[in-house]
C-alpha atoms as an extended CHARMM CRD file, in Angstrom:
* protein
*
       272  EXT
         1         1  MET       CA            -30.1720000000       -1.6830000000       16.5710000000  PROA      1               0.0000000000
         2         2  LEU       CA            -26.9510000000       -3.5510000000       17.3140000000  PROA      2               0.0000000000
         3         3  PRO       CA            -23.8600000000       -2.2720000000       18.3260000000  PROA      3               0.0000000000
         4         4  PHE       CA            -21.0980000000       -1.9680000000       15.9800000000  PROA      4               0.0000000000
         5         5  ARG       CA            -18.6880000000       -5.2140000000       16.9700000000  PROA      5               0.0000000000
         6         6  ALA       CA            -21.5170000000       -7.5380000000       17.2640000000  PROA      6               0.0000000000
         7         7  ARG       CA            -22.4900000000       -6.6450000000       13.7540000000  PROA      7               0.0000000000
         8         8  PHE       CA            -19.1250000000       -7.4720000000       12.5940000000  PROA      8               0.0000000000
         9         9  ALA       CA            -19.0840000000      -10.6390000000       14.4110000000  PROA      9               0.0000000000
        10        10  ALA       CA            -22.2130000000      -11.6730000000       13.7150000000  PROA      10              0.0000000000
        11        11  LYS       CA            -21.6430000000      -11.3830000000        9.8720000000  PROA      11              0.0000000000
        12        12  ARG       CA            -18.9290000000      -12.4990000000        9.5350000000  PROA      12              0.0000000000
        13        13  LEU       CA            -19.9180000000      -15.7890000000       11.7780000000  PROA      13              0.0000000000
        14        14  PHE       CA            -22.5470000000      -17.2760000000       10.0930000000  PROA      14              0.0000000000
        15        15  SER       CA            -21.2330000000      -16.4780000000        6.1290000000  PROA      15              0.0000000000
        16        16  ARG       CA            -20.0780000000      -19.9170000000        4.5100000000  PROA      16              0.0000000000
        17        17  SER       CA            -18.6010000000      -16.8860000000        2.1730000000  PROA      17              0.0000000000
        18        18  TYR       CA            -16.1500000000      -15.6630000000        4.9490000000  PROA      18              0.0000000000
        19        19  TYR       CA            -15.4710000000      -18.9890000000        6.4030000000  PROA      19              0.0000000000
        20        20  ARG       CA            -13.9590000000      -19.4990000000        2.3310000000  PROA      20              0.0000000000
        21        21  ARG       CA            -12.0220000000      -16.5220000000        2.0230000000  PROA      21              0.0000000000
        22        22  LEU       CA            -10.4500000000      -16.8800000000        5.6030000000  PROA      22              0.0000000000
        23        23  SER       CA             -9.0940000000      -20.2760000000        3.9080000000  PROA      23              0.0000000000
        24        24  GLN       CA             -7.3990000000      -19.0800000000        1.4800000000  PROA      24              0.0000000000
        25        25  ILE       CA             -5.5340000000      -16.6790000000        3.6380000000  PROA      25              0.0000000000
        26        26  LEU       CA             -5.5840000000      -18.1670000000        6.9480000000  PROA      26              0.0000000000
        27        27  ALA       CA             -3.2670000000      -21.4090000000        8.0640000000  PROA      27              0.0000000000
        28        28  HSD       CA             -6.2080000000      -21.9740000000       10.7270000000  PROA      28              0.0000000000
        29        29  PRO       CA             -9.2570000000      -20.2870000000        9.6450000000  PROA      29              0.0000000000
        30        30  LEU       CA            -11.3450000000      -21.4730000000       12.5140000000  PROA      30              0.0000000000
        31        31  ARG       CA             -8.4530000000      -19.6800000000       14.7550000000  PROA      31              0.0000000000
        32        32  PHE       CA             -9.9630000000      -16.4700000000       13.5890000000  PROA      32              0.0000000000
        33        33  TYR       CA            -13.4850000000      -16.8900000000       14.9690000000  PROA      33              0.0000000000
        34        34  ALA       CA            -12.0320000000      -18.1470000000       18.5930000000  PROA      34              0.0000000000
        35        35  VAL       CA             -9.9290000000      -14.6280000000       18.5990000000  PROA      35              0.0000000000
        36        36  LEU       CA            -12.8550000000      -12.8580000000       17.6260000000  PROA      36              0.0000000000
        37        37  ALA       CA            -14.7680000000      -14.2700000000       20.5360000000  PROA      37              0.0000000000
        38        38  LEU       CA            -11.9730000000      -12.9870000000       22.8670000000  PROA      38              0.0000000000
        39        39  LYS       CA            -11.8770000000       -9.5850000000       21.5700000000  PROA      39              0.0000000000
        40        40  LEU       CA            -14.5660000000       -8.7300000000       20.9610000000  PROA      40              0.0000000000
        41        41  MET       CA            -15.3160000000       -7.0830000000       24.1660000000  PROA      41              0.0000000000
        42        42  PRO       CA            -12.8140000000       -4.4700000000       25.7750000000  PROA      42              0.0000000000
        43        43  GLY       CA            -11.3910000000       -6.2770000000       28.4970000000  PROA      43              0.0000000000
        44        44  TRP       CA            -12.4110000000       -9.6340000000       27.5480000000  PROA      44              0.0000000000
        45        45  SER       CA             -9.0040000000      -10.6400000000       26.9220000000  PROA      45              0.0000000000
        46        46  LYS       CA             -6.0000000000       -9.0000000000       27.8230000000  PROA      46              0.0000000000
        47        47  GLY       CA             -2.6610000000      -10.6390000000       26.3920000000  PROA      47              0.0000000000
        48        48  PRO       CA             -2.1120000000      -10.9120000000       22.7580000000  PROA      48              0.0000000000
        49        49  VAL       CA             -2.9130000000      -13.6770000000       20.5250000000  PROA      49              0.0000000000
        50        50  ASP       CA             -1.5020000000      -14.9800000000       16.9330000000  PROA      50              0.0000000000
        51        51  ILE       CA             -3.2570000000      -15.6510000000       14.5410000000  PROA      51              0.0000000000
        52        52  ARG       CA             -0.8050000000      -17.2660000000       11.3670000000  PROA      52              0.0000000000
        53        53  LEU       CA             -0.8540000000      -16.2970000000        7.9580000000  PROA      53              0.0000000000
        54        54  LYS       CA             -0.6080000000      -19.0870000000        5.3360000000  PROA      54              0.0000000000
        55        55  ASP       CA              2.5630000000      -18.3010000000        4.3400000000  PROA      55              0.0000000000
        56        56  GLY       CA              3.6630000000      -18.1710000000        7.7680000000  PROA      56              0.0000000000
        57        57  LYS       CA              3.6040000000      -14.4800000000        8.9590000000  PROA      57              0.0000000000
        58        58  THR       CA              2.0110000000      -13.9030000000       12.3020000000  PROA      58              0.0000000000
        59        59  ILE       CA             -0.7990000000      -11.4770000000       13.3910000000  PROA      59              0.0000000000
        60        60  ARG       CA             -0.4380000000      -10.0650000000       16.7840000000  PROA      60              0.0000000000
        61        61  VAL       CA             -3.8590000000       -9.9810000000       17.7130000000  PROA      61              0.0000000000
        62        62  ARG       CA             -4.3440000000       -7.6730000000       21.4190000000  PROA      62              0.0000000000
        63        63  GLU       CA             -7.6380000000       -6.1760000000       20.6370000000  PROA      63              0.0000000000
        64        64  PHE       CA            -10.3490000000       -6.3250000000       18.6920000000  PROA      64              0.0000000000
        65        65  TRP       CA             -9.4520000000       -3.6650000000       16.0320000000  PROA      65              0.0000000000
        66        66  THR       CA             -6.5060000000       -5.3900000000       14.8330000000  PROA      66              0.0000000000
        67        67  LEU       CA             -9.5390000000       -8.2390000000       13.6310000000  PROA      67              0.0000000000
        68        68  PHE       CA            -11.0000000000       -4.9600000000       11.5710000000  PROA      68              0.0000000000
        69        69  LEU       CA             -7.6780000000       -3.9280000000       10.0870000000  PROA      69              0.0000000000
        70        70  PHE       CA             -6.8370000000       -7.6430000000        9.1430000000  PROA      70              0.0000000000
        71        71  ASP       CA            -10.9430000000       -7.6440000000        7.2360000000  PROA      71              0.0000000000
        72        72  GLU       CA            -10.0380000000       -4.9030000000        5.5130000000  PROA      72              0.0000000000
        73        73  ILE       CA             -6.6460000000       -5.6660000000        4.6620000000  PROA      73              0.0000000000
        74        74  PHE       CA             -6.3590000000       -8.9920000000        4.0960000000  PROA      74              0.0000000000
        75        75  VAL       CA             -9.7640000000      -10.3000000000        3.3850000000  PROA      75              0.0000000000
        76        76  GLU       CA            -11.1880000000       -7.0940000000        0.9720000000  PROA      76              0.0000000000
        77        77  ASN       CA             -8.1380000000       -6.3700000000        0.0100000000  PROA      77              0.0000000000
        78        78  CYS       CA             -9.4380000000       -2.8200000000        0.7700000000  PROA      78              0.0000000000
        79        79  TYR       CA             -6.4070000000       -1.0410000000       -0.6120000000  PROA      79              0.0000000000
        80        80  GLU       CA             -5.8980000000       -2.6790000000       -3.5580000000  PROA      80              0.0000000000
        81        81  PRO       CA             -7.8290000000       -1.8310000000       -6.1340000000  PROA      81              0.0000000000
        82        82  PRO       CA             -7.7270000000       -2.5100000000       -9.6530000000  PROA      82              0.0000000000
        83        83  GLU       CA             -7.1800000000        0.8020000000      -11.0030000000  PROA      83              0.0000000000
        84        84  ALA       CA             -3.8860000000        0.9000000000       -8.6160000000  PROA      84              0.0000000000
        85        85  MET       CA             -2.7920000000       -2.9480000000       -9.2370000000  PROA      85              0.0000000000
        86        86  LYS       CA             -2.5470000000       -2.5130000000      -13.3690000000  PROA      86              0.0000000000
        87        87  ARG       CA              0.5880000000       -0.4260000000      -12.1560000000  PROA      87              0.0000000000
        88        88  ALA       CA              2.3670000000       -3.4190000000      -10.2150000000  PROA      88              0.0000000000
        89        89  PRO       CA              4.1720000000       -4.5700000000       -9.4540000000  PROA      89              0.0000000000
        90        90  PHE       CA              6.0180000000       -2.2610000000       -6.8410000000  PROA      90              0.0000000000
        91        91  GLY       CA              9.4860000000       -1.5150000000       -5.8240000000  PROA      91              0.0000000000
        92        92  THR       CA              7.6770000000        1.4020000000       -3.6210000000  PROA      92              0.0000000000
        93        93  VAL       CA              5.7930000000        1.4740000000       -1.0680000000  PROA      93              0.0000000000
        94        94  ILE       CA              5.3080000000        4.9290000000        1.1290000000  PROA      94              0.0000000000
        95        95  ASP       CA              2.3490000000        4.0520000000        3.4330000000  PROA      95              0.0000000000
        96        96  VAL       CA              1.2390000000        6.8320000000        5.4480000000  PROA      96              0.0000000000
        97        97  GLY       CA             -1.1410000000        6.2030000000        7.9680000000  PROA      97              0.0000000000
        98        98  ALA       CA              0.8220000000        2.2740000000        9.0500000000  PROA      98              0.0000000000
        99        99  ASN       CA             -0.8860000000        1.7780000000       12.2240000000  PROA      99              0.0000000000
       100       100  ILE       CA              0.3100000000       -1.0000000000       13.3610000000  PROA      100             0.0000000000
       101       101  GLY       CA              1.6720000000       -2.4860000000       10.3160000000  PROA      101             0.0000000000
       102       102  LEU       CA             -1.0470000000       -4.9950000000        8.5280000000  PROA      102             0.0000000000
       103       103  PHE       CA             -0.8420000000       -2.8870000000        5.1020000000  PROA      103             0.0000000000
       104       104  THR       CA              3.1850000000       -2.9060000000        5.4260000000  PROA      104             0.0000000000
       105       105  LEU       CA              2.6910000000       -6.8180000000        5.8010000000  PROA      105             0.0000000000
       106       106  ARG       CA              0.3520000000       -7.3670000000        3.0050000000  PROA      106             0.0000000000
       107       107  CYS       CA              3.0830000000       -5.3740000000        0.7020000000  PROA      107             0.0000000000
       108       108  LYS       CA              5.5330000000       -7.6250000000        1.5260000000  PROA      108             0.0000000000
       109       109  GLN       CA              3.4930000000      -10.5560000000        0.6910000000  PROA      109             0.0000000000
       110       110  LEU       CA              2.5980000000       -9.3950000000       -2.3510000000  PROA      110             0.0000000000
       111       111  TRP       CA              5.8210000000       -7.8620000000       -3.7450000000  PROA      111             0.0000000000
       112       112  PRO       CA              8.7350000000       -9.1580000000       -1.6110000000  PROA      112             0.0000000000
       113       113  GLU       CA             11.2280000000       -6.8980000000       -3.2840000000  PROA      113             0.0000000000
       114       114  ALA       CA              9.6630000000       -4.0130000000       -2.3870000000  PROA      114             0.0000000000
       115       115  ARG       CA             10.7830000000       -0.9480000000       -0.4000000000  PROA      115             0.0000000000
       116       116  VAL       CA              8.5030000000        0.2570000000        2.1620000000  PROA      116             0.0000000000
       117       117  VAL       CA              8.7210000000        3.4910000000        3.7580000000  PROA      117             0.0000000000
       118       118  ALA       CA              6.0040000000        3.5230000000        6.9010000000  PROA      118             0.0000000000
       119       119  ILE       CA              5.0140000000        6.7710000000        8.7090000000  PROA      119             0.0000000000
       120       120  GLU       CA              3.0870000000        6.0870000000       12.0840000000  PROA      120             0.0000000000
       121       121  PRO       CA              2.7520000000        8.9170000000       14.1890000000  PROA      121             0.0000000000
       122       122  HSD       CA              1.2790000000        7.0290000000       17.5410000000  PROA      122             0.0000000000
       123       123  PRO       CA              3.3680000000        5.7270000000       20.1380000000  PROA      123             0.0000000000
       124       124  GLY       CA              1.5360000000        2.5960000000       20.9560000000  PROA      124             0.0000000000
       125       125  ASN       CA              0.7400000000        1.8080000000       17.2240000000  PROA      125             0.0000000000
       126       126  PHE       CA              4.4140000000        1.9560000000       16.0450000000  PROA      126             0.0000000000
       127       127  HSD       CA              5.2510000000        0.1810000000       18.8550000000  PROA      127             0.0000000000
       128       128  LEU       CA              3.2840000000       -2.6140000000       17.4750000000  PROA      128             0.0000000000
       129       129  PHE       CA              4.0230000000       -1.8900000000       13.8630000000  PROA      129             0.0000000000
       130       130  GLU       CA              7.5890000000       -2.5040000000       14.8670000000  PROA      130             0.0000000000
       131       131  GLU       CA              6.6520000000       -5.6830000000       16.5880000000  PROA      131             0.0000000000
       132       132  HSD       CA              5.1460000000       -7.0990000000       13.8050000000  PROA      132             0.0000000000
       133       133  VAL       CA              8.1160000000       -6.5000000000       11.4140000000  PROA      133             0.0000000000
       134       134  GLU       CA              9.9520000000       -7.7970000000       14.2080000000  PROA      134             0.0000000000
       135       135  ILE       CA              8.1780000000      -11.5000000000       14.6200000000  PROA      135             0.0000000000
       136       136  ASN       CA              7.7810000000      -11.6370000000       11.1390000000  PROA      136             0.0000000000
       137       137  ARG       CA             11.6470000000      -11.0590000000       10.0140000000  PROA      137             0.0000000000
       138       138  LEU       CA             10.1210000000       -8.0400000000        7.4050000000  PROA      138             0.0000000000
       139       139  SER       CA             13.2110000000       -6.7500000000        5.6750000000  PROA      139             0.0000000000
       140       140  ASP       CA             13.7700000000       -3.3410000000        3.5270000000  PROA      140             0.0000000000
       141       141  VAL       CA             10.9550000000       -1.9210000000        5.9170000000  PROA      141             0.0000000000
       142       142  GLN       CA             11.6700000000        1.8770000000        7.0530000000  PROA      142             0.0000000000
       143       143  PRO       CA              9.4410000000        2.8190000000        9.6460000000  PROA      143             0.0000000000
       144       144  MET       CA              8.8890000000        6.6830000000       10.6760000000  PROA      144             0.0000000000
       145       145  GLN       CA              7.2940000000        8.0620000000       13.4580000000  PROA      145             0.0000000000
       146       146  VAL       CA              6.0640000000       11.1420000000       12.7180000000  PROA      146             0.0000000000
       147       147  GLY       CA              3.1480000000       12.4830000000       11.0620000000  PROA      147             0.0000000000
       148       148  ILE       CA              2.9450000000       14.2630000000        7.6730000000  PROA      148             0.0000000000
       149       149  ALA       CA              2.2920000000       18.0690000000        7.2440000000  PROA      149             0.0000000000
       150       150  GLU       CA              2.7940000000       20.5540000000        5.1300000000  PROA      150             0.0000000000
       151       151  LYS       CA              5.8060000000       21.5410000000        7.2560000000  PROA      151             0.0000000000
       152       152  CYS       CA              8.1220000000       20.3140000000        9.5660000000  PROA      152             0.0000000000
       153       153  GLY       CA              7.2290000000       21.3540000000       12.8510000000  PROA      153             0.0000000000
       154       154  HSD       CA              5.2630000000       19.6050000000       16.0070000000  PROA      154             0.0000000000
       155       155  PHE       CA              1.4360000000       19.1570000000       15.7470000000  PROA      155             0.0000000000
       156       156  ASP       CA             -1.2870000000       17.7270000000       18.3750000000  PROA      156             0.0000000000
       157       157  LEU       CA             -2.4290000000       14.0430000000       17.6340000000  PROA      157             0.0000000000
       158       158  TYR       CA             -5.9190000000       13.8290000000       19.2940000000  PROA      158             0.0000000000
       159       159  ILE       CA             -6.4940000000       10.1690000000       20.6430000000  PROA      159             0.0000000000
       160       160  ALA       CA             -9.2270000000        8.0040000000       19.9220000000  PROA      160             0.0000000000
       161       161  ASP       CA            -10.1460000000        5.7820000000       22.9930000000  PROA      161             0.0000000000
       162       162  ARG       CA            -10.5150000000        2.5080000000       21.7550000000  PROA      162             0.0000000000
       163       163  ASN       CA            -10.2590000000        2.5140000000       17.9680000000  PROA      163             0.0000000000
       164       164  ILE       CA             -6.3900000000        2.3570000000       17.1410000000  PROA      164             0.0000000000
       165       165  ALA       CA             -7.2630000000        3.3770000000       13.8320000000  PROA      165             0.0000000000
       166       166  GLY       CA             -9.1660000000        6.6430000000       14.7500000000  PROA      166             0.0000000000
       167       167  HSD       CA             -6.4810000000        8.5270000000       15.9800000000  PROA      167             0.0000000000
       168       168  SER       CA             -5.8980000000       12.5760000000       14.2250000000  PROA      168             0.0000000000
       169       169  MET       CA             -4.1320000000       15.4530000000       13.9200000000  PROA      169             0.0000000000
       170       170  TYR       CA             -7.3850000000       17.0760000000       12.0590000000  PROA      170             0.0000000000
       171       171  LYS       CA            -10.3740000000       15.5780000000       13.9220000000  PROA      171             0.0000000000
       172       172  LYS       CA            -11.1130000000       16.2670000000       17.4220000000  PROA      172             0.0000000000
       173       173  THR       CA            -14.2770000000       15.6080000000       19.4820000000  PROA      173             0.0000000000
       174       174  ALA       CA            -15.2710000000       17.5660000000       22.9180000000  PROA      174             0.0000000000
       175       175  ASP       CA            -13.7500000000       14.7520000000       25.0600000000  PROA      175             0.0000000000
       176       176  SER       CA            -10.6040000000       14.4690000000       23.2010000000  PROA      176             0.0000000000
       177       177  HSD       CA             -7.1230000000       14.4410000000       24.6140000000  PROA      177             0.0000000000
       178       178  SER       CA             -4.3650000000       14.6710000000       22.5740000000  PROA      178             0.0000000000
       179       179  ILE       CA             -0.2890000000       14.0020000000       22.6270000000  PROA      179             0.0000000000
       180       180  SER       CA              2.5920000000       16.4040000000       20.5500000000  PROA      180             0.0000000000
       181       181  ILE       CA              4.1030000000       14.4850000000       18.1670000000  PROA      181             0.0000000000
       182       182  PRO       CA              6.8280000000       15.7840000000       15.1520000000  PROA      182             0.0000000000
       183       183  THR       CA              5.6110000000       16.2870000000       11.7210000000  PROA      183             0.0000000000
       184       184  CYS       CA              7.3170000000       16.0260000000        8.0720000000  PROA      184             0.0000000000
       185       185  THR       CA              6.6480000000       16.6100000000        4.7800000000  PROA      185             0.0000000000
       186       186  LEU       CA              6.0230000000       13.9830000000        2.0270000000  PROA      186             0.0000000000
       187       187  ALA       CA              9.2910000000       16.0070000000        0.7070000000  PROA      187             0.0000000000
       188       188  ASP       CA             11.2080000000       14.5960000000        3.5620000000  PROA      188             0.0000000000
       189       189  VAL       CA              9.9820000000       11.2290000000        3.1040000000  PROA      189             0.0000000000
       190       190  MET       CA             11.0510000000       10.6270000000       -0.5740000000  PROA      190             0.0000000000
       191       191  PRO       CA             14.9310000000       10.2270000000       -0.2140000000  PROA      191             0.0000000000
       192       192  LYS       CA             13.9130000000        7.2520000000        1.7600000000  PROA      192             0.0000000000
       193       193  THR       CA             12.3350000000        5.4810000000       -1.1110000000  PROA      193             0.0000000000
       194       194  GLU       CA             14.8730000000        5.1480000000       -3.6160000000  PROA      194             0.0000000000
       195       195  ALA       CA             14.2950000000        1.5210000000       -4.9790000000  PROA      195             0.0000000000
       196       196  GLY       CA             15.2400000000       -0.9230000000       -7.3020000000  PROA      196             0.0000000000
       197       197  SER       CA             12.2410000000       -1.6900000000      -10.4920000000  PROA      197             0.0000000000
       198       198  GLY       CA              8.8510000000       -1.3300000000      -10.2660000000  PROA      198             0.0000000000
       199       199  GLY       CA              6.6040000000        2.0150000000       -9.2900000000  PROA      199             0.0000000000
       200       200  THR       CA              6.1820000000        3.8250000000       -6.8650000000  PROA      200             0.0000000000
       201       201  LEU       CA              2.2930000000        3.3850000000       -4.4430000000  PROA      201             0.0000000000
       202       202  LEU       CA              1.4870000000        6.0590000000       -2.0720000000  PROA      202             0.0000000000
       203       203  LYS       CA             -1.4680000000        4.8300000000        0.4600000000  PROA      203             0.0000000000
       204       204  ILE       CA             -2.6070000000        6.9160000000        2.6310000000  PROA      204             0.0000000000
       205       205  ASP       CA             -4.9130000000        6.6810000000        5.3000000000  PROA      205             0.0000000000
       206       206  CYS       CA             -4.1400000000        9.2020000000        8.2010000000  PROA      206             0.0000000000
       207       207  GLU       CA             -7.9600000000       10.5110000000        9.3140000000  PROA      207             0.0000000000
       208       208  GLY       CA             -7.5640000000       13.8930000000        7.3890000000  PROA      208             0.0000000000
       209       209  CYS       CA             -3.4580000000       14.5720000000        6.6080000000  PROA      209             0.0000000000
       210       210  GLU       CA             -4.0260000000       13.3630000000        3.1080000000  PROA      210             0.0000000000
       211       211  TYR       CA             -5.5050000000       16.9310000000        2.3320000000  PROA      211             0.0000000000
       212       212  PRO       CA             -1.9360000000       19.1010000000        3.3710000000  PROA      212             0.0000000000
       213       213  LEU       CA             -0.0120000000       16.1600000000        2.0500000000  PROA      213             0.0000000000
       214       214  LEU       CA             -1.6690000000       15.9270000000       -1.2690000000  PROA      214             0.0000000000
       215       215  SER       CA             -2.7010000000       19.4060000000       -1.5490000000  PROA      215             0.0000000000
       216       216  THR       CA              1.2270000000       20.8600000000       -1.5270000000  PROA      216             0.0000000000
       217       217  LEU       CA              1.8600000000       18.0340000000       -3.8320000000  PROA      217             0.0000000000
       218       218  THR       CA              4.8440000000       19.1610000000       -5.7910000000  PROA      218             0.0000000000
       219       219  GLN       CA              4.9690000000       17.9340000000      -10.0860000000  PROA      219             0.0000000000
       220       220  GLU       CA              8.7090000000       17.0140000000       -9.2870000000  PROA      220             0.0000000000
       221       221  ILE       CA              7.4200000000       14.5290000000       -6.2870000000  PROA      221             0.0000000000
       222       222  ALA       CA              4.1930000000       13.6240000000       -8.1120000000  PROA      222             0.0000000000
       223       223  ASP       CA              6.5120000000       12.6760000000      -11.4820000000  PROA      223             0.0000000000
       224       224  ARG       CA              8.0330000000        9.6410000000       -9.2750000000  PROA      224             0.0000000000
       225       225  ILE       CA              4.6040000000        8.5200000000       -7.8390000000  PROA      225             0.0000000000
       226       226  SER       CA              2.8590000000        5.9590000000       -9.7010000000  PROA      226             0.0000000000
       227       227  CYS       CA             -0.2870000000        5.0830000000       -8.0140000000  PROA      227             0.0000000000
       228       228  ILE       CA             -1.9780000000        7.1270000000       -5.4250000000  PROA      228             0.0000000000
       229       229  VAL       CA             -4.8740000000        5.6940000000       -2.7740000000  PROA      229             0.0000000000
       230       230  PHE       CA             -6.0010000000        7.2760000000       -0.0180000000  PROA      230             0.0000000000
       231       231  GLU       CA             -9.2630000000        7.4890000000        1.9290000000  PROA      231             0.0000000000
       232       232  PRO       CA            -10.8830000000       10.9440000000        1.9490000000  PROA      232             0.0000000000
       233       233  GLU       CA            -12.5390000000       12.7680000000        5.1680000000  PROA      233             0.0000000000
       234       234  ARG       CA            -15.2020000000       14.2820000000        3.0190000000  PROA      234             0.0000000000
       235       235  GLY       CA            -16.8090000000       16.1270000000        6.2880000000  PROA      235             0.0000000000
       236       236  LEU       CA            -12.9380000000       17.5650000000        6.6220000000  PROA      236             0.0000000000
       237       237  TYR       CA            -12.5210000000       19.5380000000        3.5130000000  PROA      237             0.0000000000
       238       238  ASP       CA            -14.0160000000       19.7700000000       -0.2750000000  PROA      238             0.0000000000
       239       239  VAL       CA            -12.2750000000       16.1520000000       -1.9310000000  PROA      239             0.0000000000
       240       240  GLU       CA            -12.7200000000       17.6500000000       -5.5420000000  PROA      240             0.0000000000
       241       241  VAL       CA            -10.2150000000       20.2350000000       -4.8530000000  PROA      241             0.0000000000
       242       242  LEU       CA             -7.6900000000       17.1930000000       -3.9170000000  PROA      242             0.0000000000
       243       243  ILE       CA             -8.9800000000       15.6420000000       -7.1860000000  PROA      243             0.0000000000
       244       244  GLU       CA             -8.4610000000       18.5840000000       -9.5210000000  PROA      244             0.0000000000
       245       245  LYS       CA             -5.0100000000       18.7610000000       -7.9140000000  PROA      245             0.0000000000
       246       246  LEU       CA             -4.3850000000       15.3720000000       -8.7860000000  PROA      246             0.0000000000
       247       247  ARG       CA             -5.1830000000       15.7520000000      -12.5320000000  PROA      247             0.0000000000
       248       248  SER       CA             -3.4160000000       18.5680000000      -12.7760000000  PROA      248             0.0000000000
       249       249  LEU       CA             -0.6870000000       16.6950000000      -12.0370000000  PROA      249             0.0000000000
       250       250  GLY       CA             -1.6410000000       14.4860000000      -14.6340000000  PROA      250             0.0000000000
       251       251  PHE       CA             -2.6990000000       11.3610000000      -12.6440000000  PROA      251             0.0000000000
       252       252  SER       CA             -6.3350000000        9.9710000000      -14.2770000000  PROA      252             0.0000000000
       253       253  ILE       CA             -9.1990000000        9.5420000000      -10.9690000000  PROA      253             0.0000000000
       254       254  SER       CA            -11.2050000000        6.8970000000      -10.3370000000  PROA      254             0.0000000000
       255       255  ASP       CA            -13.0550000000        6.0390000000       -7.4260000000  PROA      255             0.0000000000
       256       256  SER       CA            -13.3370000000        2.1500000000       -5.7850000000  PROA      256             0.0000000000
       257       257  LYS       CA            -15.4260000000        1.6880000000       -2.5390000000  PROA      257             0.0000000000
       258       258  GLY       CA            -14.9190000000        5.0910000000       -1.0230000000  PROA      258             0.0000000000
       259       259  LEU       CA            -11.5880000000        5.3020000000       -1.6140000000  PROA      259             0.0000000000
       260       260  VAL       CA             -9.8690000000        7.8850000000       -4.5270000000  PROA      260             0.0000000000
       261       261  VAL       CA             -7.3870000000        5.9000000000       -6.5410000000  PROA      261             0.0000000000
       262       262  ALA       CA             -5.1000000000        8.5680000000       -8.6730000000  PROA      262             0.0000000000
       263       263  ALA       CA             -3.2850000000        6.4120000000      -11.1760000000  PROA      263             0.0000000000
       264       264  ARG       CA             -0.3740000000        7.0270000000      -14.1060000000  PROA      264             0.0000000000
       265       265  GLY       CA             -0.9690000000        6.3260000000      -17.1660000000  PROA      265             0.0000000000
       266       266  GLN       CA             -4.1400000000        5.5090000000      -19.5260000000  PROA      266             0.0000000000
       267       267  GLY       CA             -7.2930000000        6.8990000000      -17.5950000000  PROA      267             0.0000000000
       268       268  SER       CA             -9.6620000000        4.0140000000      -16.1710000000  PROA      268             0.0000000000
       269       269  GLN       CA            -13.3810000000        3.7160000000      -17.4290000000  PROA      269             0.0000000000
       270       270  ASN       CA            -15.2590000000        5.1530000000      -14.3100000000  PROA      270             0.0000000000
       271       271  GLU       CA            -12.9030000000        8.1420000000      -14.1210000000  PROA      271             0.0000000000
       272       272  ARG       CA            -14.3100000000       10.8920000000      -12.9520000000  PROA      272             0.0000000000
């Protein structure tokens, strides 16, 4: 079986439909393939390379996983399931697991006037997040270098060796090393979310911290959120417990390509 990176590259390199999709997103779609070739293997190209979106915004690529995240967020639109987009436009986005800032960049592309509160605990990712905010001159973005937990304090963040999206407070492997990070609760974040018109989107992709975040969600906070999109870690906890919790708070639940969507208002046709 081909390694993951080789499969990722081959699937996209030989797809005309993928090139057409890139042509809708990037100013120079062929550059994506050139950058992918440079960054496919660790150590081949250590310097940053930029790819430019059609709206003039820039994605700075330092390693393969940036291209993987670009593919998920800008090509596959993984955090834009139909049930969530029915509640758009959003005046506020809480981006839990903001990583290097690509979903925040996408949010500002979709809803330029939205306020984005972006939460990312890993120091290296947070630095690259701030870089993307700076080079793209994004306004009304509030970055927070913390983890989300059931209480304020400090927590061990286990570091994935190569995957910049794989760091976790809850997934530990035999060879994991960790760093200590500060934590806060969602209740601590909410005062930073005041914005103008439009609802609030809570996006959560944080390798396990969605459970303590959502299991302690109060009705008062839930009433301020229009839609929640989260990626569950099914091996760490019982996802149905979270789903029942969200239902009890007035959300309707649907599935979208492995994500759970909890939305206010009329339930979806594929409600669980």
